[in-house]
Each structure stands twice: as structure tokens, then as C-alpha cells.
C-alpha positions as CSV (number, residue, x, y, z in Angstrom):
1,M,28.5,-4.5,-12.6
2,G,26.4,-7.6,-11.9
3,W,24.9,-6.2,-8.7
4,L,24.3,-2.8,-10.3
5,W,22.4,-4.5,-13.1
6,A,20.4,-6.6,-10.7
7,I,19.4,-3.5,-8.8
8,I,18.3,-1.7,-12.0
9,V,16.3,-4.7,-13.2
10,G,14.8,-5.1,-9.7
11,L,13.8,-1.4,-9.7
12,V,12.2,-1.6,-13.1
13,L,10.4,-4.9,-12.4
14,G,9.2,-3.6,-9.0
15,L,7.9,-0.3,-10.4
16,L,6.2,-2.1,-13.3
17,A,4.6,-4.5,-10.8
18,K,3.4,-1.6,-8.6
19,A,1.9,0.0,-11.8
20,I,0.1,-3.2,-12.7
21,I,-1.4,-3.9,-9.3
22,P,-4.6,-2.0,-8.8
23,G,-4.8,0.5,-5.9
24,K,-2.1,2.1,-3.8
25,Q,0.7,0.0,-2.5
26,H,2.4,1.0,0.8
27,V,5.6,-0.8,0.2
28,P,8.7,1.4,0.4
29,L,11.0,1.8,-2.6
30,W,13.8,-0.3,-1.1
31,L,11.5,-3.2,-0.5
32,T,10.0,-2.9,-4.0
33,V,13.5,-3.1,-5.5
34,I,14.3,-6.2,-3.4
35,L,11.1,-7.9,-4.3
36,G,11.7,-7.0,-8.0
37,M,15.1,-8.6,-7.8
38,I,13.7,-11.8,-6.2
39,G,11.0,-11.8,-8.8
40,A,13.6,-11.7,-11.6
41,I,15.5,-14.6,-10.0
42,A,12.4,-16.6,-9.6
43,G,11.2,-15.8,-13.1
44,N,14.6,-17.0,-14.5
45,A,14.3,-20.2,-12.5
46,I,10.8,-20.9,-13.9
47,A,11.9,-20.1,-17.5
48,R,14.8,-22.5,-17.0
49,A,12.5,-25.2,-15.7
50,V,10.1,-24.7,-18.6
51,G,13.0,-24.7,-21.1
52,V,12.6,-21.1,-22.5
53,D,15.5,-19.5,-20.7
54,A,17.8,-19.2,-23.8
55,T,16.0,-18.5,-27.1
56,A,17.2,-16.8,-30.3
57,G,16.6,-13.0,-30.0
58,I,14.8,-11.5,-27.1
59,D,13.7,-13.9,-24.3
60,W,10.1,-12.6,-24.1
61,W,8.9,-15.6,-22.1
62,R,11.6,-15.2,-19.5
63,H,10.7,-11.5,-19.1
64,V,7.0,-12.4,-18.8
65,F,7.8,-14.9,-16.0
66,Q,10.0,-12.3,-14.3
67,L,7.2,-9.7,-14.4
68,V,4.5,-12.1,-13.2
69,M,6.7,-13.2,-10.3
70,A,7.5,-9.5,-9.4
71,V,3.7,-8.7,-9.5
72,I,3.0,-11.7,-7.1
73,L,5.8,-10.8,-4.8
74,V,5.1,-7.1,-4.6
75,G,1.4,-7.9,-4.0
76,L,2.3,-10.3,-1.2
77,G,5.0,-7.9,0.2
78,D,2.5,-5.1,0.3
79,R,0.0,-7.1,2.3
80,A,2.7,-8.2,4.7
81,W,4.1,-4.7,5.0
82,T,0.6,-3.2,5.6
83,A,-0.2,-5.9,8.2
84,A,3.1,-5.4,10.0
85,R,2.8,-1.6,10.0
86,G,-0.8,-1.7,11.1
87,S,-0.1,-3.9,14.1
88,R,2.7,-1.5,15.2
89,R,0.5,1.5,15.0
90,R,-2.1,-0.1,17.3
91,A,0.4,-1.1,19.9
């Protein structure tokens, strides 16, 4: 169940990140999910480093860190994907 939960969280974070980033992203869904999963892991690490990983109630700060990391990673992933696909089309 842990992997299924990670995929669901990655999908939700990735789609939220794509909705927040202005313009159209060309990243495929599978890469969006992977980048969302990595964003969740990185956000958890940052929350743990800051000391807000386990609070009473809902861990809002942890979720904010996860979403910010997902936005950053999806934005960078989109640039890398577009650059890689663009160079293949020219060749």
C-alpha cells in the first residue's frame, strides 16, 4: 500500500504543480507523477530539517514544502523535457 499511496500523492502534487505553473507544460503524465513523488520526498526532508515534520493535527507546513518542491521539479522537468524533445525533432 505504501507504493500505491506514493503514486497517488505524486499524481496529486504533480497535477497541482502543473495547475500552478503558468502556461502549458509538455511533460507527460508519467513524468509528472514521478516528479510529484520526488517533490513529496524532498518536501518531507525539508520539513524534517526545519523541524515541522510532525505537528499536532494536519502538517500544513510539510504539505506546503511538498507542493513547492513539486512546482520547482515539474517546472525544471518541463524545461528539460522540452529541450530534449526539441533537439530530437531537429535531428
